[in-house]
N, C-alpha and C positions, 0 to 999 in steps of 0.2 A: 649430460643432456641439457639442452637449452632451446629457448625460442629465438629464432634468427630474425623473424620479421612477422608483423601482424598487419592485416588489412581488414577494413570494415565495409560491409555491404548493407545498404539500407533498404528495407522492405522488399518488394518483388525483385528477385535477383536470380542468377542461374542455379542457386542452391536451394532457395527457400522463398517463402513469402514473408518470413520474419527477418528481423535484424540478425546478421550473422557475422561472427568474428572468424577470420581465416588466419591460421598460424602456420608458418613454415618452421620446421623443427630440425635441430641437429641431434640425432639419436644414434645409438649403437646399431650396427648392421646385423649383429647377432640377435635373433628374436628372443623374447622373454621365455623362460622355462615355465612349465605348468606350475612348479612350486612357487615361482615368483608371482605368477598371476593369482594363485590361491592366497599367498601371503598378503598381497595388495588388497584382495577382497576382504580378508580378515581385518586389515587396518581400517578400511573404509567402513566396514560393518560395525566397528567398535565406536564410531563417532556418536556421541550422545544425540538422540533425536526422539521425537514423540513416539509413543507406542504405535500410533496409526501408520507410521512409516516403516515399521519392522517388516512389513510384507514385501518391501523392495529388496530384501537381502538375497533371496533366491534369484531374483532377476539380475542383481548386481553380479553375483558369482557366475551366472550363465553368460552374461555379457563379457566379463573379463576372460573367462576361459576360451572364448572364441577369438580373442585378440592374437593375431599371428605376428604382430610387430609392435614395437614400442610406441609408435605414433597412435595406433588404435587404443592402446592401453591408456595413454595420456588423455586422449579424447574421452574415453569412458570414465576416467577419474574426474575430469572437468565437468562432464555432464552430471555425474552423481553429486558432486559438490553443489552445483546449481540447484539440484533437486532438493537436497536436504537443508541447505543453508538459505538459499534465495527463494525456495518454493516455486521454482520455474522448471517445468519438465520439458525443456527444449530438446530438439533432435541433435544427435551426434552425427557428424558427416566426415567420412574418411575415404579419400581416393575413389569417389563415386564416378563411375563411367569415365574415368580419366579427366574429370573436371578439375581435379586438384593435382598439383605436382607430387611426386613421391615424397613421403614424409611430411605432407601437409595435411592439416586437419581443420575442421570447422565445427562450431557449435552455435545453435540459435541462442539468442539472449534477449533480455528486456532492455538492459543498459550495456553499451559496449564496454565500459570500464569494468563492470562486474564480470562480464564474460571473459575479458582478458585476464582478470585476476584469477578466475577459476582455472583457466588454461595454465597460467604460471604456477598455480598451486598443484595442478596435475603433474607438471614437470618436476616440481620439488619432491612430491610424494613418491613418484616413480624413481627418481634419483636416489632417494634415501633407502628405498627398498633394495637397491643394489649395494650401496656403500655400507649402510648400517641398518639392517632389518629391525633392530630393536629401538631405533631412534624414535623419539616422540614427534608427533605432527601437530602438537598444540599451537606452536607459533605459526604454522601454515594455515591452520583453521582460523586463527585470530586475524591473519592477513586477509582472508576471504570475508570474514565477518565485518572487518573494518571497511572494506571496499563496499560491501552491501549497505552498511550503515551510512556511508558517505554519499554514494551515488544512486542507490535505489530510492524509489518513492516510499514514503513512510507508511505508518500503520493506518492512516486515514486516507490520504490521497491515493496511495497504492491500491487500496480496496475499491475506491470509486473508479479508478482507471481500469482495473481488472474487470469491473462490472461493465463498463463501457465497451471494452474489447469483446466481452461475451455477447453484448448486444449489437456488435458489428458497427459501433459508432467510432469514427476515426478520432484518435487522440494525438496530441503533440505537447511535449514538455517545452515550456517557453523560457525557462531559466534553470539554474542549477538546483533550485529548490522545488517548491510544490505548486508553482503556477502552471495550470494546464489549460490547453485549448481543446474543447470537445467540438467536433463538427468542423466544417470547412467554410471559408469565405463568409458570405452573407448569412449563413446558417450557424455560425460558430457561437459557442457559449464558453464562459470561463469559470474555473473554480480554483481555489487555493485551500488545501486541506478540506474542511467541510464548509467553508464560506463560498458562496456562489456570486455571480455577477449581479444578482438581485438583492444581496445582503447590503443594506444601507449603511453608510459610514456613521451617521448619527445614531442609528439603532445599535450598532456594534459598540460605539463609544459609551452610550448609556448602559449597555449590558455589563460593561466591565466595572461599573461602580455599584457594588453590592448594596450599599446604604441607600443610594438613590432608587435602585430597583425595588427594594423592600418598601420604600416610602410610596412609590407609585402603586405597587400592588395593594398595599394596605388601604390606600385612598379609594381604590375601585372595589374593595370588598373582599379581596383574597386573603385567606388566612396566612399570616407570616409570623415569624418568631420576633419577640420583643428584644430590642438591642440597640446598640449605638456604636459610633466610631470612637476609638480611644487613642490618645496621643502619646501616652507614656505608660510605664509599668504602674505608676501610682494611680493613674486614671483608670487602668484596667482593674486594679484591686478595688477601687471605689465602685466601679460598675458591677463587680462580682457581689459586693455588699448590697447594692441597690436591687439587682436582679434576683439574687439568691442562687445558690448552686442547685444543680450543675449548669455549666455554661459551655459555649463553643467559642473558640478564638480562631480567627482566620484573616488572611490578607484581604484588604478591601477591594483590590483590583487584580488578583491572581486567578488563574484557571487551573483545571485538571486536579484539583484537590491539593495543590502544593501549599504547604505551610499551615494546614488545617489541623486543629487539635480539638477533640470532642470530649464531652462528659467530664469536665474539669470541676473539682470541688474545693481544692485547697489553694491557699495563697502561692505555695511553691509551684504547683502545677500551672497556675495562671502566669507566673513570672516566666517559667520555661516556655510556655506556649506563646507568650508575647514575643519573646526573642526569636522563636522559630518563625512566626508569622512576619515579623519585621524584616527577616532576611529574604522574604519572597515578594514583598510589596512595599510601597511608599507609605501606606497607611494600614491600620489594623482595626478590626471591628470585633465586638464581643456581643453575643446574643444568648438568650435562654436555650438550653438544651432540652429536647423532648425525647423521652424514652420511645424506642421503636426502631424499625429498620429503615435503612436509607434506600431511596428509589430514584432512578433516573428515567424520566419520560422523554422520548424523542418526538418532537413536534415538527412536522413537515407541512408547510403551507396550511396551517390551521388544523391539521389532523394528527392525532397521536398514533404513530405507526409502530412504536415499540415501547415497552416498559420493562425495566429490569430491576430486580432487587440486588443490591450490592452488599455482600456479607464480608466482614473482616476475616482475617486468617484464623483458622481453628482446626482442631483435630477431634475425632470421635474416639472415646475411650473403649478399650476392649476388656477391662477388668484385670489385666495382667501386666501391662506396660506403664511406665511412668510417662508424664507429659513430655519430658525430654526425649525419651525413647520413641514415643509416638511421632514426634517431629522428625526424628531420624528415619523412622520407617516410612513415613509419608514422603519424605524427600527422595528416598531410594526406590519408591514404588514404580517409577517410570512415568507417572502421571504428571509430574511437575518438572519444569526446566528453568533455564536462566534467561529466556527471551520469549518474544511473542509467538514463536512457533508452537509453543505449548499452550494449552488452554488455561493451565494454572502455573503460576511461578512457584519456585521453591519457597518454603517457609523460612523467613529470615530470623534465625536464632538471636541475632544481635538486637533485633527490634522488639523482642518479647517484652511486654509491659508487666513486670512481676507484681506491681501494685494492683493491676487489673486482675491478674491471676488470683491475688490474695482476696479481692472482692468476691471471687467465686469460690473461695475456700480452697484454693489450689496453690501448689508450688510446682516448680519444675520436677521435683522428686515425688510428687503425689501420683497415685495410681487412680485415674478416673474409673467410674463404673462402666460396665459395658453399655454402649449406646449413649453415654453422657457426652455432650458437646462442650468443649473447653475453648474459650476465645483467648487469643494472645494479646490483642491490642484493641484500643478504642477506635483508632484511626482506621478508615476504610481505604486500603491501598491494594490494588491488584498486583503490583510488582512485589509486595511483601507477602503474597500468598492468598489474597482475598479471592472470592468467587462471584460469579454473575449468573443470575437466573431470570429467564424471561417470564413475565407475569401479566402481560397485557390483558388476557382474557379475564383476569380477576379484578382489574381496576374498576372502582365504582364509577358509574356514568357521570356523576357530578364532578369527580376529580378529573376525568377526561375533559369535561367542559371547562373547568377552571384552568387546566394546563394549556388548553388552546387559547384561552383569554389571556393567560400570563405571557405567552409568546407574542400575541397580537398587540398587547398593550405596549410592548417594547419595540415592536416592528421587525422582529427577527423571523425570516422565512424558514430557517432550519435551526432549531434550538434544542438544547438539552436542559430540561427543567428538573432541578433536584428538589426532593421533598422528603419528609420523614413521617412515618405512620406506623402504628402498631398493627393495624389490619388494613391492607390496601383495598379490601373489598367493601369497607365502610366509609361513609363520608368523613372527610378530614376533621370538620368542626365538631363532630360527635365524639372524637377520640383525642382531641388536643393536638392533632397533627397540623403541619403547616408547610408552606413552600419556603425553600431556603435561598435559591439563586437560579440564575439563568446563564447558560453557556452559549455564546454565539459561534464557537468553534467546537462543537461537541465531538468527543472521541467516539466515532461510530463503531470501533472495534468492540466496545462493550456489548453491542447488539448482534454481533456476527461471529461465525466460527473462527478460531476454536475457542474464543473466550466465553461465549454465551452457550448455555446448555441446550436451548431450543431456539436457535436463531431464526429471524425473519429476514426476507430479502430486502432489507431497507437500503442496501447499496444501490440496487437496481431502481428502487422507488425514487431515490434522490436524483439519479441520472435521468430517469423518465420525467421528473418534474421540470427539468430544463428544456425538454422537447415535448411539451404538452400538445394535445389535440393533433397528433400525427405530424408535427412539424418536421420537415426533412432535416437531415444532418449532413448530407453530401451535396456537392455541386458537380456537374459533369466535368471530368478531366479527360481531355483528348490528347493522345501522344502520337506524333508522327515520327516514325523511324526514317530518318532522312536518306539512308543508304539507297541508292538507285532511284530516288525520287527527285524530280526537279522542283525548285521553289515555286515555279509557276503552276504546276499541277497541284501542289499542296495548297497554294493560295486560292485557286479556283474552287477546289472542294470546300475549303473553309468558308469562303464567302457565300457559297450556295447553302451549306448546312447550318452555319453559325454566323450570321451577318454581324458585322462590327457594331459594338455598342459601348457605352461608358462602363458597362459591367463585365465586359469580356476581357480576360487576361490573355496576353500573347507573349510567349517566351521563346527566345532563341539564345544562342551563346553570346550574341552581340548586345541584346537588351531584353528587358522584361517590362511590359506595359500592362497597366490596368486601365482600360479605355485609352485615353491619351496621356495618362500620368505614368511617368517612368519611375519604377521602384528599384531598390538596390539590394539584391540578394547577397549573401555572404561570399559566394563564389559563382563561377559560371557553370558549375556542375548541375545536372538535371535535378538532383535532390534538393539543392539549395534554392534553385529557381522555382520549383514547385512549392516548396515550403513558404517562400515569400509571397507568391501569388495567392496561396490558400490562407495566408495570414490576413490579407487585406480584407477589411470588413464589408467591402462592396462588391467583391468578386462573385459573379454568378456563374461563370464558366471559365475554364482554363484550357488554352491550347498551347502545347509545348512541342518543340522540335528538338530532336537529339539524334546523335549517331548511335549505331549499335555498339561501337567501342566504348562510348561514354556510359551507356547503360550497363555494359559488362563490368566496367571499372568500379562504378559506385552503386549500382542498383537503380531501380526506378524511383524509390523514395516515397511511395504511396502504396496503400494496401489494396486498392481497387481502381481500375480504369474504366471509363465509360466507353471509349472507342480507341482502337489502335489503327493507325493509318500506316500501311506498309506496301512496298512494291510487290506486285504479283510475282516477280522473279525471285523475290526473297522467301516467299511463303513456302513453296514446295521444297527447295533445298534445305531450308532451316528445319523442316520437320521430317523429311523423308530421305534426302540424299545422304548416303552412307559416307560420302567424301567430305561432307560438311563438318566443321568443327563441332565436337560434342558439346562444348561450352555454348556455342551459338544455338545449337538445337535445343538445349535445355533452357536457355534464356528465352527463346521464342515460345517454347511450350508454357513456361511460367507466365509470360505476358498474355498468351491466349487464354490460359486457365483463369486468370484474375481480371479479365476484361469482359465487358458485356457485349461488345461488338468488335469485329475485325473487318476492316475495309481494305481491299486490295486495289491498287491503282496500277495502270499500265506505265 
């Protein structure tokens, strides 16, 4: 079995309103047996996935048992892989109303490359079920996961784009990374990860220097930890003597907790922590450590919209198992996994700080009492098994005020403020708590499912903040299907309804203009022409002309049309005439479905 050819359809097309990958397959003519279908269902059901996904098993088996040929079986495999690895539940399309050739399949996808990888993986899994039913599919899963890692939007940008899609705001990826356009033309906004187009360069530059931030905060009266930058191991040891243990060592300019070591008391610990921090940044700082929990407050345009407590990795004793056994039991419970699909990562046995265990009177072979919490490491790391808990309603009002001031003093519109406190419901100064640092690109996954236990809709709040006071996100896009329409009729209608202006974009296969300015799409396809016109920051309206064949070949390339201009002679045959091509009928139905107005011309 193999994929002979793939084809990509963008947005509104004859199969869907989503992106679609179409694959032509070379498959056996003999249909799969019921035993082969069941075996394949068992293989897919055995793929590690969060507990909340287990409910899909019955649906998977039912879907595979209905597959009467290998093409459908491969499509079902690809769809399931997208669901559990990529977290996208797109539709599976096979031989629908003769829209596809025999042995052709299609699946909806967020990124074409990932959809194609899932289809290729479906072929590989189905092939192995014939040749060697006992063969492992680990390498196939790794192939899909690598494609997901390389081409999908990450754990920050992807969440914001998903929120925008739910809110019906158009999105476009502008590069191979995380630069995103939200909205069209003159209404567009930009974001990259959790930085927006209102995040100032100077503010972001200042925020990356932890020593400078602490100095500014201290000067305006915010509680901060005493400390300083250190240039060498010897300097760090002198700082330890001056400040007194315990201390924290971290890079001066790194984010995401990289290179941070906490609660250090000995010279050996400081030496090791200095080397760890030096590997992550050009400069290192040391500061006094305060007992208490670590908190992250998310400040959006002056308002704290979420506050989470971040706990290091731990287990709860049951009175009968050792610490090592509890780690094993927790990792096998199904609640923890190896990537961000799980709310909790597996506990990393190699990262257990046995010295820290000793401070708690524990060893790996100790048996904790029932209900006793045992911490494995001083460092707070979600990927090593730490947990996140929403606590906004408990934060003291003064701390909320201080957090807003902390972000405002640096000039960051969306900021993650880190602080330490023994009791977040009390004023910081009353308990020796203080602010630690500010993050200009905060990881919003800390505040959202599945990572956070009681998530707030901060992803939608961030997107909404870019389109405040009901600001529009779309401009009118008018598409003329040129079949059976003369240019003169199109021009007369256009000038009557949408008179020419410097803000009107006009696109044909020959040229695309915004006002009188010629722009340069990547190709003459309707998809590329529309994308270029919608990218222009002064475009207030787009008028595009395309043939039906062109639309069938590539799709429309946009998720919503204001008006479709079409010949009256095309409307009835496209929708009702039984002699009309099924593909054309479905294409026109999709265009009508996702258009606000349809105008027929003689």
